[in-house]
C-alpha positions in Angstrom: 245.5 57.5 144.4 248.5 55.2 145.4 251.0 57.4 143.6 249.6 60.4 145.5 249.5 58.5 148.7 253.2 57.4 148.2 254.2 61.1 147.7 252.3 62.2 150.8 254.1 59.4 152.9 257.5 60.6 151.7 256.6 64.3 152.2 255.6 63.5 155.9 258.7 61.4 156.4 261.0 64.2 155.1 259.1 66.8 157.1 259.3 64.9 160.3 263.1 64.5 159.9 263.2 68.3 159.4 264.6 67.6 155.8 262.5 70.4 154.4 264.6 70.6 151.2 263.6 66.9 150.5 260.0 67.6 151.6 259.4 70.4 149.1 260.5 68.3 146.2 257.0 66.6 146.3 255.5 69.9 145.6 254.9 71.5 142.3 257.0 74.7 141.7 253.8 76.7 141.7 252.5 75.1 145.0 250.1 77.2 147.1 249.5 76.6 150.8 246.8 78.1 152.8 247.4 76.9 156.4 244.4 76.0 158.6 246.1 77.1 161.8 247.4 80.7 161.5 247.8 81.5 165.1 251.3 80.2 165.0 252.4 83.5 163.6 252.4 82.5 160.0 251.0 84.0 156.9 247.6 83.0 155.4 249.1 82.0 152.2 252.4 80.8 150.8 253.3 80.4 147.2 256.2 78.2 145.5 258.7 75.8 147.0 260.8 78.6 148.7 257.8 79.9 150.7 256.6 76.4 151.6 260.1 75.5 152.9 260.0 78.9 154.8 256.5 77.9 156.4 258.0 74.4 157.5 261.0 76.2 159.1 258.9 78.8 160.7 256.5 76.4 162.5 259.1 74.1 163.7 262.0 76.3 164.8 260.8 77.1 168.3 260.2 73.3 169.2 262.5 70.7 170.4 260.4 68.0 168.7 257.6 68.5 166.1 256.0 65.8 164.2 252.9 65.5 161.9 251.4 62.0 161.7 248.8 61.3 159.0 246.0 59.3 160.9 243.6 59.0 158.0 243.5 59.6 154.2 240.3 60.1 152.0 240.4 60.1 148.2 238.5 63.1 146.9 237.3 64.3 143.5 239.7 66.3 141.4 242.9 64.5 142.2 242.8 65.5 145.9 243.5 63.6 149.1 242.1 64.7 152.4 244.6 63.8 155.4 243.6 63.8 159.0 246.8 64.7 160.7 248.0 64.6 164.3 250.3 67.5 165.1 252.5 66.9 168.2 255.2 69.2 169.5 257.4 69.7 172.6 259.1 72.9 173.4 262.5 73.4 174.9 260.7 74.7 178.0 258.5 71.7 178.3 255.3 73.2 176.6 253.4 70.6 174.7 250.6 70.7 172.1 248.7 67.8 170.6 246.0 68.7 168.1 244.2 67.4 165.1 244.3 69.3 161.7 243.1 68.4 158.3 244.9 69.2 155.0 243.4 68.7 151.5 246.2 68.1 149.0 245.6 68.8 145.3 247.9 67.1 142.9 248.9 68.0 139.3 251.5 66.2 137.2 252.1 63.9 140.2 253.2 66.8 142.5 251.3 68.7 145.2 250.0 71.9 143.6 247.8 73.1 146.5 247.5 72.5 150.2 244.3 73.8 152.0 244.2 73.4 155.8 241.1 73.0 157.8 240.4 72.9 161.6 237.9 70.2 161.4 237.0 67.2 159.2 233.4 68.3 158.5 234.6 71.5 156.9 237.2 69.8 154.8 234.8 67.1 153.7 232.4 69.9 152.6 235.1 71.7 150.7 235.9 68.7 148.6 232.3 67.8 148.0 232.1 64.7 150.2 229.9 66.1 153.1 226.6 64.1 153.8 
């Protein structure tokens, strides 16, 4: 899992710098994203690096600052990593949000081939077969 964890660290670092071109390089060309939070006026599915970059741009463009901090990682079967993330943003008008979301990253050939978003850890753990 260490190679996958290193790729995720680099992805989050690039994302938080808003260097989306660098961030998508950690994704497989056939990457598929299913965001856990679709209330941000986003599509329920994105495919490929260009659409992944579009998603990153869409969810950050209205915010003065926007960071996603990985707080916990859990190795999961099938070359997957569950990441508990803290999403923080501050808008130009002072609006703020701070919430926890969970993403399950699936790797193939050392690249992220799928990202499934969840609103809570229990759902994510169940999805990867690690629920009690």
